[in-house]
Structures are given as structure tokens and as C-alpha cells.
N, C-alpha and C positions, 0 to 999 in steps of 0.2 A: 690831679692828685688829691687823695683824701685829706681832709682837714684833721690835723692831729690834736686840735684844741679839745681838752676833755669837756664833755657835756656837763653842765651844772645840774646835778640830780639831787641837791639838798632839799628841794620842795617835796620829794617823794617821802621824806620822813615825817611830813606833816599829816594830820588827820585826813583820811581819804573822804572823797565827796560822797553824797548820798547815793546808795545803790552799789558802791564799790566795796571790796574787801581788800584786806592788806596784801593779798597775793595777786590783786587785779587792779593795782592803782594805775591811773591814766599816766602814761609817760614811761612805764616800765615795759612789760611785754607788749602791751596794747597802747596805741596812741589815742584812742577815743574812749570816753566813758560809756558805761553799759546802757543800752536802751532799756526802757521800763519793762518790756516783756522778758528780757534777759535777767534783770534784777529779781523779777517774780519767780523765776525758776529756782533760785537759791533760798527762797523763804521757807521757814520751817514751821510745822505745827506748834502752837504755843506750849503744848503739853511736853514737848521734847526738851524744853529748857531745863527742867529738873535734872534730866540725864546729862545734859551738856555741863551743867554746873558740878555735879558729882564727879564727872570725868575730869573736868579741869582741876578739881581739888586733888583727886587721886593721882592724876598724871604729874602735877607739880610736885607732890609729896614724894613720889617715886624718883622723879628727875634729881631731886635734892639728895635723896638717899644714895643714888648712884653716882653722885659727884659730877652731874652733868650741868649744874648751874653754879654761877659765881657764889661765894659764900653767903652773902646776905640777901641775894635776890629771891631765893626760895621763900624765905620768911616774909619778905615784902609782897611777893605774889600771893601767898596764902592769905595774908591780912587784907589785901585788896579785894580778893574774890569773896571773902566773907562779908565785906561791906555791901555786897549786893543782896544779902539776905535781909528780909524784913523782921519785925519782932517775933514772928512765928517761925522763922527759919526758912521761909519760902523765898526762893530767888527769882521765881518766874516773872513777877511783874517788872522788876528792875531790868532783868536781862531782856525781856521782850521790848521794853521802852528804848533800849539802846539801838535796836533795829539792825543788828548785824547777824541775826540767825544763829547758826551754830558757833560763830566766832564772837559772840557778844562778850565773853569773858576776856578774850584777847583785846577787844575793842576798848573795854573798861580799863584794863591795866595800862594800855598804851596811852589812852587819853589822860589817865591819872599820873602815870610815872614815866611815860615816854617808852620808846622801843628798847632802851637800855634795860628795862625791867620786863615790860610786857612782851617784848620781842622774843623772849625765851619760852614762852608758854607752849609754842607749837613744835618744839623740838621733838623729832622722833615720831611724829604722827601726821596724819592727813585729815582732810575734811571727810574722807571716807570713814575713818576711824570715828570721828565725832558722831556722824549720823548712825553708824552701826551700833555703837555703844549706847547712845541715848535711846534709840529705838528699842533695843532689847531691855534696857534699864526701866523704861516707862511701861512698856507692854507687859512685862512679868508682874509688875505691881498691879496693873489693872486686871490681869488674869486672875490674881489672887482675890481681888475684890469681887470679880464676877463669880468665881467659885463660891465664895461665902454667900452671895445672893442666891445662888443655886441651892446651896444647903438649906438656907431659910425657906425657900419655896418648897423643897421637898418636905420639910418638917411641917409646914403649913397644910400641905396636902394630906399628910398622915394624920394630923390633928382633926381635920374636917372629915376625912374618910372614916375614921374610927366611930363616928356618930351614926353612920349609915350603912353598916356592914350587912344588915338584913332587910333593907328597903329596896324592893324590886323596882327596876326600871329596864326599858328595852336596850339591847345593843342594836347597832345599826350597820348595815352594809349597803352601799349605793343609796344612802339616805332613806332606806326602808327599814322598818322594824325587822330585826333578824331573829335574835333569841333573847333570853332573859338574864340580865345581870343584876347588879345592885348598884346604887349610887356610890357607895364606898368602893366597890370593885372598879367602877369606871373612873373614879378619881385616882385610884392606885395606878391604873393604866396610863394616866397622864404623868405620874410621878416617876415611874420606873425608867423611862428614857432619860430623865434628868440625871439619874445616877450614872448612866453610861456617858452622858455629856461630861459629867464631872471626872470620870476616869480619863477621858480623852484630854480634858483640860489639864489635869495633873501631869500626864506624860508630855504634853505639849510644853508646859512650863519647864519641865526638867530639860528638855532639848533646847529651849530658848535660853535658859539660864547659863550660857556659856559665853565667855568673854572674847570679843573680837579685837579688843584694844591692842594696839601694836602691829597689826597687820598692815597698817599705813595704806598704801595704794596698791597693795597685792604682792609685795616682796619684803615686807617688814622694813627695817631701817638699819643704817650703819652705825647708829648710836647704841650703846650698851644698856638699853632699857630692860627692865624686869617685867615682863608681861604677867607672870604669875602674881607678883606683888600688886599690880593694879587690879587684877581679877579679884583678889582677896579683899582689897580695900573697897571694891564695888559690890561685894557680896555674890559674885558669880561663883558657881560650883567648880569650874574648870576653865582651861584656856582652849579655844579652837585652834587646831594644829596647822593647817595649810593656809597660808596667807592669801593665796590666790582664790582658793575656795571661799575663804571669808568674804573676799571683795566682790566675787561674782555671783555667789549663790543667793537664792531668794526663797528657798524652800521653808525657812523658818517663818517667813511672813505669810507664805501660802498656807502653811499649817495653822498659824493663828487665825487666818481668815476662815479656813475650812472648819476649824474647831468651833469658832463662834457662830458661823453660819449654820452648822449642824444643830447646835443648841438653839439658835434662833428658829429653825424649822420645827423643832420640838415644841418650843414655846408658842410659835405661831399656829400650830395645829391645835394646841390646847385652847388658844383664844378663839379659833374658828368654831370649835365645839361649843364653848360657852356662848358664843354668838348665836348659834342655833338654839341652844337650850333657852336662851333669853327671848327668843322670838314668840310671838302670839301663837304660832302653830305648834311649837313644842311646849311652851309655857312651863318649863320645869324649874327655871331659875329666875330669881329677881335680884336686883342689885341696889344697894343704898343709893340714895339721891346724889350724894356727893361723888359718886362714880359715874354719873350720867349727865347728859345734856338734854336739851329740848330743841324743837323746831321753831324757825322764825315764821312759819306760815301754818303749821299743823298743830294746834294747841293741845291736842291729846297726846302727842308723842313723848315718850321717855326713851331717849336714845342711849345705847350702851357705849358712850364715848371712851371709857377706859379700855374696853375690849378692843375698840377700833384703833386706839393708840398703840396697843401691843401688836396688832396686825400690821400697822404702818411701820413701826419700828423694826419688826423682824424682816419685812420685806427689804428694808434699806440694807441691813446686814448681809442678807443673802446676795443682793445685788452687787454689793462691794466685793464679795468673795469671787463672784463670776468675773468682775472687772479685773481682779488681780490675776486670775489665770489667763485672761486674754493678754494682759500687759507683759506676760513672760516672753512673748516673741520679740519684744523691744530689746535689741542687743545692747543699747546704751543704758539700760535700766528702765525705770518707770514703775517698778513694783513697789508700792508703799502701803502702809496700813496706819491710818490716823488713829492714835490712841483715843481720840474723842469718841470714836465709834464704840469703844468698849465702856466708856462712861455712859453713853446713851443706852447701851444694853443693860447696864445695872439698873437704870431708871425704868426700862421696859420690864425687867424682872421684878422690880418693886411693884409695878402696876398690876402685873398678873397676880402677884401674891395678894394684893389688896382685893382683887376680884375673887380669888379663891376663898380668902378669908371672910370676905363680906357677903358672899352669895347666900341667899335664902332659897332652900330647896323645897319645891312643892311636891311633897311625897304623895299626896292624893293624886295629883296629876300624873306622877310617874307610874303609880299602880294602874291608873286608868288606861294609860297608853299600853301597858302590857296586855291587859284583859281585852282591849277593844279591837285587837288585830290578831295576826297569826304568829306572834312571837314564840308561842309554845308548839308550833307545828313540828319542829324537830323532835321535841319530847314525845309528841304523839306518835310519830313514826317509830321512836325507840320503844314505846309501850308495845306496839304490835310486835316488835322483834323479841322483846324480853318476855312478854306475857302469852304471845300466841305462837312464837317460834317461827315467825315469818322472816325470811332473809332481809337484810337491811335495805337493799336496793329495791326489793319488791315493796317493802313497807313504805319506802320513800315515795314510790310512784303512786301507791294507794292513797296516801295523804295528799299528794299533789292533785289527784282527781277530786278528792273530797273538797279541798280549797277552792278549786275552780267551780264546782257545782254549788257550794255554799254561797260564794260571792255573787253568782249569777241570780241567787234568790235572797240576797241581802241578809245572809246569815253569817255568824262569826264563830269564833272558838267556843264561846260560852253556850252555843246552841248544839254543839256536837253530840249526836246520839250514837250509841253503840250499834244499833241496827243499821244505821247508814254506813258505818265503817265495814260492817260485816257484809253488807250487800256489795260494796265496791270491791272489797277483797275477794269475794266469791267470783265476781265478774273477771277479775284480774288473774286469780289463781286457779279457778276451777273448783276449789273447795271453800266452804264457808267456815271461817274460824268463829270462836266465841270471844268476844271482847269483854272482859270483866267490867261491869258498870261502875263498882266502887273505885277501882283503880283509875277509870276514866274520869270520874268526878274529882278525884284527888289531884290528877294531873292538871286539871283546868284551873287550879287555884294558883295564881301567880306567886303568892307569898311562899309557896313550898318549892317552887322551881329551882332556885339556887341551891337549896340543901340537897337536892337529888344528885348534885355533883360532888358531894363530900367524899374525901378520900383521893380526889384527883388533883394533883399539884397544879396550881395555876388557875383553878376554877373559881367562879364567884360564890361558892359555898361560904357561909359566914366564917367558919373555922379556918378555911383557906385564906380568906381575906385578912383574917387576924394574923396569920403567919406572914403574909405579904407585908402587912403594916410593920411587923417586927423586923423584917428584912430592910425595909426602907429606913427605919430609924437607925438600925445598926450601920447601914451604909452611910447615912448622913453623918453620924457621929465619926465614922472612920475617916471620911473625907474632910470633915471639919478639923480633925487632929492633924491630917496631912497638910492642909492649908496652913493651920497654925504653926506647924513646924517650919514650914518654909518662910512664913512671915517673920518669925522669931529670928531665923538666920539672917534675914535682911536687916532686921533691927539691930542685931548684934554687929554686923558688918558696918552699919552706919555709925553706931556708937564708937566702934574701934577706930574708925576713920577720923571722927571728930576728936577723939582723944589724942591720936597721933599728931593731928594738925595743931591742937592746942599745945602739945609738948614742944613743937617746933617754934611757935609764936611766943611762948613764955620762957623759952630758954634764954 
């Protein structure tokens, strides 16, 4: 016969042991304490504590307004939560030291006031809520910071490019000199993708800034909570509607990872280009000593450590995004995005900005590289089409033969003679054209090459680059305004939340 003597459960009300949470006390549902590996599963990134704290305050305020707390408990809970903030208003150090992850606020209130007060905090919400809210709360803030850094980088590119709109340098395909651009034009080419990255970041932010609070574990709650009030207190633009969707979906994390990885790819490619320009073989760029390192064995080395730091940092972000998409197959979850990655990306962006701003461009070397090879071969073929009426494909093949024959005899573009072109053209076409000598001499001047594309939108012609710079500045200003608008909205929500909390405490 079953023993009808009630089990003494009074010890369960005491503070839980290390590694335990209030919902997993030994002697309740489970009879043994958690193993260390189990405890580690519930640990949270330190950055999320700011989100947990804001949610605890907003949730408590809403519970009190909805009449879901005893009369004086809400005020006591709010006062207790505010004691976790240091003199700067930062709750992260104190909450992290408590060691209860997302439930550090509840742990603090129970330790200080007992379950009679702290035990009310989790009314109408779940651990899923805590994680979902804190993640969105912190990631959105970091996204805005990344966006501001991207704007700074675009503006730095534009400032540097404006000084080199007419300085010729080669463009490259397959690491071979291809055609003729300018230093300013090539810097603009690195800046334009950043504007698209910013556009993706803004739309990512707007989808991210939706409140999951109140979804609980996927079916909301039987308590009469006000989800819209919590969303407003936390600065979210709206409430996500379907609770099971909120609890199961991870597309917002995938989108953050994809958005940042795409921008990291942009930044990484720019770093790779600067890495080549810095090399002895290119010799186009030098960097300030403070952005470089040396070798422990080769005393002559000046290593571009700042550029290499950007390369490593962007690789990490791209790898993280790949890991996220792989983790989607885990039915029990596993897709996370550590906000610390966004902080490291802001540092990477600062480093690339220092590289762009501090770079010294060797304009003589850039001009030499244009003249020393066949970067003007495409223009030479165009001359045959425009001046001699030769079809483009025929002109292309004639110049290809010329290049092959000249390289076999160690000659280059500066040695091109009209008679040689005419001879090759005659052999190819059957008729001998007349190549204008003056036009040929003008064509072989690298400084004049970009200007020949004047009037073609997107070309390296100086006036086109000036238009590109204006577009970059306009877009940077537009996105800075959009980022500021969103930051101000968050600041207003924070101020309103603090004011409402103070009104309760001072009443």
C-alpha cells in the first residue's frame, strides 16, 4: 500500500544548487542535480544579459499594470531589478556574476526577497521568451552600430577617392592587367557594394525588430498579458503574431548571419585587394607603420598586419553563417548567433577604415603599370573599329595577333607602330587599312585613357567618377539618417520605460 505521508518539500524553496535553475531543482521533477555538461547547455552569451534585464523590467511593469501581481510586489520587484545596474546603468556585470543565465533576474529577486516576491517574475512567460527577446533586443542594437561603421567606411572611401579621380592605374582580371581605370575609380568600386550591404542591413533590422515576448513555449499563456505593451516598452515596432512560428522559426537569425556574412565578403575582398596593392610586385600602396608588423627572422619585412586582421575577421563571420545554415537541420534547435560576432565586425570595419584612410598611393607606380603592359589593348582594338571601320571582332583578333608577335620580341604597347597594325590587318582581312599615326600616339598615353569613356555611365572617366562619388555621399547620408531614426526610436522607448518604472517606484 502506498505511503500516504506527505513528502517534506520545504527544502525546495531554498536557493538552488550550482548549475540548477528554479524550474529544475533537485527533488522536484528530477531527483539528481544536473551534470556539468547539462549546465553548460543553458549558459548564455554575456551580451544577452542586457536584453534579459530590459525584458524583466518591461514584463514586470506590464504584469503590474494588468493586475497580475499582488499590490506591492511589482514595485518591490522593479526596485530589486534596478539594484543590478551599476553607476552607468549597465546590468551585465552583476547579472553575469549571479550565474543563472537568462534567469539571473529571478535568481536575484528570490535571493533578496524570497519566492514570495521573486517567484512572480516568470508569470506568463517561458525561457524561450527570454532567449528570443534578448537575442532580438541585443542583435538589433549591434546591427545599428555595424550600420554606422559601414557609413563611416563609405565616407572614408569617398574622401580618399576624390583625390585620385584622374590618376590612371590598371584594372585586373585573373590577376592580369586588363584595362585602364583610375585609383579613385577603383576605390569607388570597393565602396558601392557597401551601400548595398547597408540596404540589406536596414531591411534585416526592420524584420528583426518585432517582439516575440509572450509567445511563451509556443502557445502563449493563460494569463491576461499585454504583448503589445511589452513590445512598446522594449522599442519593438510590432508584435509577431503566431506563437508557434515565434518559437520554432530561426529565419531572423539566418538573415542576420547572411547579412553580416555578405558584408564581410565585401570587406574581405577589399582587404584582399589592398593586400595585393601593398605587395612588392604591385607596389601601389604603402601603410603607416602603426598598421604594420615585422618578422621575427627577416629584418627587412614590413607586414600588413592590419589588412591580415581584416581578412581573418571576415573569414570568421562567413564561417559562422555557414554553420548556422547547417544547424537548421537540428529539430531541437541549435541555431544561435552570438552578438559578440557583431562587435568584432565593428572592429574589423574600423581596421579597414584605418587602412583606407592611412594608405599612401604610389601614383608613379600606378602609371608605370598601365604603360608597361597591354592594359590599353582593348582601346587599340576600338581605334581600329572607330578610325578604320573594321568590325569589332576582326579588330579584336588583329590586336591579339599583334600582342603575341610583340611579346615574342620583347616589345610592348609603347612600341606599337601603325605599319605593324596595318600589315597584320591586311593579312587577316585581305585589305590594308590606314591607321592614323596621331590617333595611335594619343591612344598610347595612359593618362588619356579614362577620359575616352566620358559620357558612359559607370566608366572611369573623371567626370563619371565625380558622379559616382556624389552618389556614394548621398547614399551614405540617407542611410545614416535611417540608422539615426531607428536609434532615436530605441532611445525614446528606453526613456519611456525608465519613466514608467520610476513612476511606480515613487508612487
